[in-house]
VOPAGU-2260 file (C-alpha; in pm, 1 decimal, decimal comma):
REM VOPAGU-2260
SITE   aa  ch    i         X         Y         Z
SITE  MET   A    0     236,9    -776,7   -1678,3
SITE  GLU   A    1     -91,2    -673,0   -1810,8
SITE  LEU   A    2    -261,8    -829,2   -1496,9
SITE  LEU   A    3     -52,7    -565,5   -1283,5
SITE  VAL   A    4      -8,4    -252,0   -1452,8
SITE  GLN   A    5    -210,8    -117,3   -1755,1
SITE  ASN   A    6    -146,8     224,5   -1932,1
SITE  ARG   A    7    -489,9     360,7   -2045,3
SITE  ARG   A    8    -596,9     669,9   -2212,1
SITE  ASP   A    9    -750,7     790,9   -1851,0
SITE  GLY   A   10    -433,8     689,5   -1646,6
SITE  ILE   A   11    -254,0     424,0   -1501,1
SITE  HIS   A   12    -426,2     129,0   -1361,9
SITE  ILE   A   13    -269,7     -74,9   -1069,3
SITE  LEU   A   14    -404,7    -424,9   -1035,0
SITE  PRO   A   15    -733,0    -379,2   -1232,7
SITE  ALA   A   16    -815,6    -764,9   -1166,4
SITE  ILE   A   17    -625,1    -957,2    -934,0
SITE  PRO   A   18    -680,1   -1312,3    -990,1
SITE  LYS   A   19    -849,6   -1508,2    -710,5
SITE  GLY   A   20    -544,5   -1767,3    -666,6
SITE  TRP   A   21    -279,6   -1471,3    -637,0
SITE  ARG   A   22    -319,0   -1409,8    -229,8
SITE  GLU   A   23      30,1   -1313,2    -118,7
SITE  PHE   A   24     264,3   -1118,8    -374,8
SITE  GLU   A   25     435,3    -825,3    -456,7
SITE  PHE   A   26     635,8    -659,5    -740,4
SITE  ASP   A   27     857,0    -387,0    -806,7
SITE  GLY   A   28    1007,3    -176,0   -1097,8
SITE  ILE   A   29     731,5    -186,7   -1392,4
SITE  ARG   A   30     781,4      93,2   -1604,3
SITE  THR   A   31     502,1     293,9   -1763,2
SITE  VAL   A   32     405,4     564,1   -1956,8
SITE  GLY   A   33     528,6     912,4   -1837,3
SITE  ALA   A   34     867,0     728,8   -1690,1
SITE  PHE   A   35     704,9     597,4   -1374,5
SITE  LEU   A   36     831,7     287,8   -1195,7
SITE  ILE   A   37     554,5      95,4   -1026,1
SITE  GLY   A   38     560,6    -147,4    -719,0
SITE  ALA   A   39     267,1    -287,9    -519,9
SITE  THR   A   40     214,9    -576,5    -211,1
SITE  VAL   A   41     -83,8    -774,3    -227,5
SITE  ARG   A   42    -173,0    -957,6     115,5
SITE  GLU   A   43    -488,5   -1185,1     130,2
SITE  GLY   A   44    -563,2   -1127,2    -205,8
SITE  LYS   A   45    -611,3    -747,0    -137,9
SITE  ALA   A   46    -371,3    -463,2    -273,7
SITE  VAL   A   47    -216,3    -296,2      61,6
SITE  ALA   A   48      41,0     -79,5     -99,2
SITE  ILE   A   49     141,8      79,2    -414,9
SITE  ARG   A   50     472,7     230,2    -462,6
SITE  ILE   A   51     540,3     529,2    -734,2
SITE  ARG   A   52     884,3     636,1    -848,4
SITE  SER   A   53     906,8     918,0   -1084,6
SITE  LEU   A   54    1221,7     905,4   -1307,1
SITE  ALA   A   55    1141,5    1232,1   -1516,8
SITE  GLY   A   56     912,3    1410,7   -1308,6
SITE  GLY   A   57     560,1    1499,1   -1422,8
SITE  ASP   A   58     194,7    1475,8   -1364,9
SITE  LEU   A   59      54,3    1137,2   -1283,0
SITE  VAL   A   60    -286,2     985,2   -1267,3
SITE  LEU   A   61    -301,2     690,7   -1120,5
SITE  TRP   A   62    -642,8     450,8   -1048,0
SITE  HIS   A   63    -590,8     179,4    -799,7
SITE  SER   A   64    -743,9     -92,2    -598,4
SITE  LEU   A   65    -661,3      -5,7    -224,6
SITE  GLY   A   66   -1037,5      57,3    -124,6
SITE  GLN   A   67   -1230,9     377,8     -85,2
SITE  LYS   A   68   -1028,2     499,6     233,5
SITE  TRP   A   69    -634,1     514,0     165,3
SITE  ARG   A   70    -332,9     670,1     306,4
SITE  VAL   A   71     -69,4     892,5     118,5
SITE  GLY   A   72     288,3     770,3     289,1
SITE  GLU   A   73     227,1     830,0     660,2
SITE  GLY   A   74       1,4    1137,4     653,8
SITE  GLU   A   75    -290,7    1244,6     445,6
SITE  ILE   A   76    -592,8     996,3     401,1
SITE  ARG   A   77    -796,5    1032,5      89,4
SITE  GLU   A   78   -1085,3     862,8     -53,0
SITE  GLY   A   79   -1180,8     749,3    -400,5
SITE  SER   A   80    -994,6     531,9    -656,8
SITE  MET   A   81    -794,3     775,2    -833,8
SITE  PHE   A   82    -465,4     952,7    -695,4
SITE  ARG   A   83    -344,4    1265,3    -895,5
SITE  THR   A   84     -55,2    1437,5    -833,5
SITE  SER   A   85     254,0    1603,5   -1007,1
SITE  MET   A   86     595,1    1434,1    -914,2
SITE  HIS   A   87     944,5    1553,0    -928,0
SITE  PRO   A   88    1229,3    1374,9   -1069,4
SITE  GLY   A   89    1362,5    1098,2    -854,0
SITE  GLU   A   90    1053,1    1162,1    -609,9
SITE  THR   A   91     889,1     843,5    -481,3
SITE  VAL   A   92     531,0     822,2    -316,0
SITE  GLU   A   93     360,5     523,9    -118,3
SITE  LEU   A   94     -27,9     476,3    -123,3
SITE  ARG   A   95    -126,3     243,9     177,7
SITE  ALA   A   96    -457,1      87,1     233,8
SITE  ILE   A   97    -659,8     149,7     542,9
SITE  ARG   A   98    -807,7    -167,3     672,6
């Protein structure tokens, strides 16, 4: 699981280093610090989606490997490798790569 999700001082890191042989996979339900459940989808060796569900609500700092431009849900386009938000209990957010 350490290859998929890492809890660090500066936040939650998703897919920090995908092994070259891992081309197509997905996972869900990895519990992190702060009571978040994390999932992700990888296609052609690159992260294309990250799913976050908050169990308790609270602030989230997430570092991802979606690329420099990515989308929150079906709406807002953002840039950079960090996503910061405050979530409500039961709330779900999906981040999607823009390719």
